[in-house]
N, C-alpha and C positions, 0 to 999 in steps of 0.2 A: 749832222745826225739830229733827229727831232727831239726836241725837249718834251719830257712829260710833265703837264700841268698839275698842280696840286689838286684839282678837281678831278683830273683822270686818275691820280693815286687813290684818291678816296672813293671813287666809284669802283676801282679794283679791289679795295679792302672789303667794300661792301658785297661785291660779288662773290669774293671767297668766302666771307662769313655765311651769305646766303646759301651757297652751294654746299658748304659744310654742313649747315643744318639740314637742308633738304635730304643730303646723302647719308646723314646719320638718322633722320627720323623713322625709317623702317626698324632699324636695331632698337632706337629707343621706344618705339611703340610696342615692340615684341617683348621687350625687357619689362615694360610697364603691365601689360596684359599678364606675362608669366608670374611677375611677383604678386599680383592681386589675386590670382586664382590659387597661387602656392599659399599665401598667407590665409585665404579664406578655406583652404582644404585642411588646415592644420588639425582643428578639432575633429574632424572626421577620421583624419588619420590616426590620431590618439586612440578614437573609440573604436574602430574596425580594424586597423593595421592592414595586413594584406589580404585579409578576408574580403575586403571591398572588391578585389579583384577576382576572387575565386568562388563567390557565393551568388546565388541567383535570387535570394529572397530581398525584396525590397518592400520595406513596411516602415511607414513613418510612426508607427505607434500609437498610443493613446494620447491625442493632443491635448485632451481635456481632463486627463487623469493625472495620476501621481508621476513624478519625474524621478529618475534614477541616477545615480553618480557612479561613473566608472573612467578610470585612467584620467581623472581631473577635469572632466566634462561633464555636463548635465544632459540628459537625453530623455525624451517620452519613455515611458514604460512600454517594453515591447518592440521598441524601434530596432530596425535592422537595415542595413543598406549594402546591397550587392549588385555590382554593376555587370556581372558577367553576361547576363542576357543581352544586354545593350551594346556591349563589346562585340559579342558574337554577331548580332543584328547589323551593327555598323560595318564590320570587316566583310561579313558574307554578302550583304547588299552592294557594297562598293565592288567587290570582286567580281560578283556575277554582272555588275553594270560594265566592267572592264572587258569580260569575255564577251559580251554582246557589242561593245561600243568599239574596240580596237578594229577587228577586220572592217567593220562598217566605213570607220574613220578613214583608215588607209585606203581602201578602195575608192571611196568618193574622193579623197584628196588626189589620187592618182589620175582619176577621170578629169578632175578641174585642172590639173596641172599639164596634162599631156594630150587631152582627148578633145576637150570641148574649147571651142576659140569663139571669139567675137562676142557680139551681144549675149548670146545664150550663156557662155561661160561666166560673163559679167554678171547676169541676172542670178545664175545658180549660185555663185560666190556670195552675192549679197543675201540670198535667201538663207544661206547657212549662217552668216553672221547674225541675221534677224533672229534665226531660231535661238541662238545663244542669249538674246536679249529678252525672251519671252519671260514674263515673271514667274516665278516657282508655283505661286498660286493658281494660276491659270493651268499649268501642267497638271497640278494636282487634281483640279476640278475635272479636267479631260480624264485623268486616270480614275476618278470615281464614276463618271458618267458612262464611259466607253470601255477603258481598258479593264477594270477590275470585273466587269460581267463577261467580257470577251475571254479572259484567262479562266474564269470560273465554269463557263459553260462550252467553250469552243478549245481553245488552246490547252488548257490544262488536261482536260479529257484525251486530247490527241497525244500529249506528251506521255501521259500515264498509259495509253494502250500500246505506243510504240517502243517507250523506254521504260516501262513499268518494271522490268526485271531488276534495274538498276534501284537499290533500295531508297535513295534520296529523292527519285523521281516518281516513285510509287505512293500509293495512298490516296486519301481524301483531297479533292482539290479544293474544298471549303468554299468561302465566299467570293474568292478572287482577292481579297485583301491580305497581302503577306509578301513574302520574300521575293517570289517571281515578279509579281507586279511592281514591287519598289525597284527591282534590279533594272527592270524595262524603262520606268521612269526615269532613273538616275541616268540610264544609258542615253536616253533622249537629251538629257540635260548636259552630258559631257561629250557627246559626239561633235557638236559644233566647235567645241575648245580644241579638241585633239585634231579635227579635220583642218581647221583654219591654220594651225601650226604646221601640220604634215604637208598642206599644200604648198606654203611658202618654202618649206625644205626641199620638196620635190623640185621647186622651180630653180633651186640653187644648184642642182646637179648640172655639170658642165654639159652643153650641147654636144660638144665633140665627144665626150665619153658615151652618150647614149646613142648617138648616131655611129660610133665606131663598133659597139656592140651589135647593132643591127646590121652593119656591113659586114661583121664576120659571120652572119647567118643566124644569129639569135632571135629567137621569137621575142614579141613584146614582154610577155611574162618573164623569160630569161633575162632580159635587159633590166627589169625592175628587180628581180631577185637578186642577180648577181653584180650590178652596178649600181642601181639607184639606192637600195634599201642599205647596203654596207655604207654608201656615202653619207648617209642622213641618220643612221641609226643613234648616234650621240644625241642629237636634237629630238630623235622620236621618243628616246626614253625620257627626256624632260617633259615632252608634251603629255606623254601617258601619266607621268607623275603629277603633273599639273590638273589633269583630269580626275586622277584617283582622290587628290586632295579635295577637290570640288564636291566629288561624290560623297566622300566621308563627312564633309560639312554640311551637306544640303539639310535643309529643316522642313520648311513647309509642306513640299510636295510629298516627302516620305511620311511625314505626320499623317498627311490625308489618305494614303492608299496602304500604309504598312499594316495595319490592325491593331496597332498599339498594344502588343502583347507585354505582359509583365509576369515575373515569376515562372517562366516556362521558356525552354530553349526550343527552337524550331526542329521539328523531326521530319520534316521533308521540304521541298522547294516551295511549297504551296502555303506552308505555316505562318501564321502572323508573327511579326517580329516588331522590334521597336529599336531605332537607333538612338546613340547617345544625344544627338544634336536635337532630334525630335523629341525625345523625352524630357530633356531639359526645358525646351519651350512649352511642353504640355503641362509639366508639374510645377513650374514656377510659381504660379499663382498659390496653388496649395501649400507649397513649401513656405510659403510666406506667412501661413497661418500658425506655424510651428513657434510656440512662445520662446523655445530654446534656441532657435536659430539654426539647429543641427541639420534639418532638412536642406536648407540652403547651402551649407557647407557642404553637404554630401552631394548636391548639384555642382558645386564649384569644384569638387575632386573629380567627378566625371568630366567636367569641362578640361580639367588639368590633363586627364588620360586622353582626351579626345585630342588636345594640343600635342601631347608628346607623340601620339601614333602619327599625326600628321607631319610633325617635324622629322620623324624619323623614316618616314617614306620618302620625303624630300631629299632628306640626307643620303638615303640608299641610292636614290636616283643619281644625285650629284657624284656619289663614289663610283658607281658604275660607269658614268660618262667619263670621268677623270681617269678611271683605270684603262678605258678603251683608248683615250686619248694617249697617254703614256704608252701604251702598247703599239700604236701607230707610229709614235716618235721613235721608238726604239727600232721598229721595223725600217722607218725611213733612214735612220742613222746607219744600219747594218747594211742596206741596199746602196747608201751612198759611200 
């Protein structure tokens, strides 16, 4: 039997320590970020309480006037911090992006996995991955120069004329900077993420299962509907959750095309909005002029809310995947 040298034992110990540190680093980073935003949010939590989540008024108050004291904290006179507008903008724009991106991503992934072969398929796959790497500021600039005018003058009026009887799709189309434009921009940014993941999932479907469906007389759509999609739905839920998290956390592109609405909720799909991430980036410089620091604490609480929502969506996706996996195991045990 081969003897293990002292150098090999030392290398093995170093390897175990290094892998342990690397494996625990995501958890440590998440804990560090969470602790920091929680600590920074405490003054605003004392001042606003649950009203932070339920009011739409955001006002940093008189930064150069008198201060008031409430619940043990000092704030500028007239200050009020309400995040409801930004929570609604974040959720609405990301959900709209998913509505647009999911069918586009799945159909594109199906084509890349099953229909396009050889050099063309390789080139198209590379283009999808390149699209994921385009800087968000470039996408935002394209949104300003091309997408917003198109939504305002062509697409928005078309939607209003066809679907105007639906309350949220009627009304003025505005300048093009708003919820619809933000949703389209976000959809463009998450389509490559969902597509690349779904393409790899489709390729994992056993060839014999697909050919068996076609051999039984199924059409291509029926084969995908009844064989491929059920086989990959667990992974597809995870891919969609990943795209949703990216959409809610996107900053610069949304900041450039959202309209930066404050203190007003969207009344239709064309209304200006502002998301939590975009508002934090936009207001941080102004918040630092608050001598009490309460404006920065308020932005920290908004970051905490965004972090909680993102974690909740990912945990929900994981729960759905695990529940589906357990059901499959129970069925397999019963059939066995």
